[in-house]
Every structure is written in structure tokens, then in C-alpha cells.
C-alpha positions in Angstrom: 12.3 -0.9 -26.8 14.5 0.2 -23.9 14.2 -1.7 -20.6 12.9 1.4 -18.8 10.1 1.9 -21.3 9.2 -1.7 -21.3 9.0 -1.8 -17.5 6.9 1.4 -17.5 4.5 -0.1 -20.0 4.2 -3.4 -18.1 3.7 -1.5 -14.9 0.8 0.5 -16.5 -0.8 -2.7 -17.8 -0.5 -4.4 -14.4 -2.0 -1.3 -12.7 -4.9 -1.4 -15.1 -5.5 -5.1 -14.5 -5.3 -4.7 -10.8 -8.0 -2.0 -10.9 -10.2 -4.4 -12.9 -9.7 -7.4 -10.5 -10.8 -6.4 -7.0 -12.7 -8.5 -4.4 -16.4 -8.2 -4.9 -17.8 -9.8 -1.8 -16.5 -12.7 0.2 -15.6 -15.2 -2.5 -15.7 -13.5 -5.9 -13.5 -11.1 -7.9 -15.2 -8.4 -9.9 -14.4 -10.5 -13.0 -16.4 -13.4 -11.6 -13.6 -15.7 -10.7 -13.3 -17.2 -7.2 -10.9 -15.5 -4.9 -8.0 -15.5 -5.0 -8.3 -14.4 -8.6 -5.3 -15.6 -10.6 -5.3 -12.5 -12.8 -5.1 -10.3 -9.7 -2.3 -12.3 -8.3 -0.3 -12.3 -11.5 -0.9 -8.6 -12.0 0.3 -7.8 -8.4 3.5 -9.8 -9.0 4.1 -8.1 -12.3 3.6 -4.7 -10.7 6.0 -5.5 -7.9 8.6 -6.9 -10.3 8.5 -4.0 -12.7 8.5 -1.4 -9.8 11.7 -3.1 -8.7 13.2 -3.1 -12.2 12.5 0.7 -12.5 14.0 1.4 -9.1 17.2 -0.5 -10.1 17.4 1.1 -13.5 17.0 4.6 -12.0 19.5 3.8 -9.2 22.2 2.8 -11.7 21.9 5.9 -13.9 25.4 7.2 -14.7 26.1 10.7 -13.4 28.2 13.2 -15.3 31.8 13.6 -14.2 32.4 16.8 -12.2 35.9 18.3 -12.8 38.1 18.5 -9.7 38.7 22.0 -8.3 
């Protein structure tokens, strides 16, 4: 699997997990864990990391050579 595809898949998984782990009141996550929910924290970190990876991979895409005029 290519690094870009891997980062996209991990980003999608982190996004899903973040949507499932939201604060539900003052002290609980929607999953029932006490806040801060460790799954929510790990998912947020994974999302940030893979967003950065994708940005770097897209920033370093080789451009085609343009012939001189």
C-alpha cells in the first residue's frame, strides 16, 4: 500500500472514531469512559498526524518538466 493511501485510510478511521467519541455531559464520553477519553485523544492525534503526512506528500509531488522557450 502506498503511503498516501495508508494515510487516507488512517485519516478516515480516525475521523470515524472521533465522531463516536464525543463529550456526553460534564464527565463522560459517549462511549461511557470518563473524560478525557483515551480513544478520543488517540484518534485526534492520529488525525492530526495523518493530515500532516498527506500535506507533506502532496507538497512534494514532482511536477513535469516544462521545456524552455
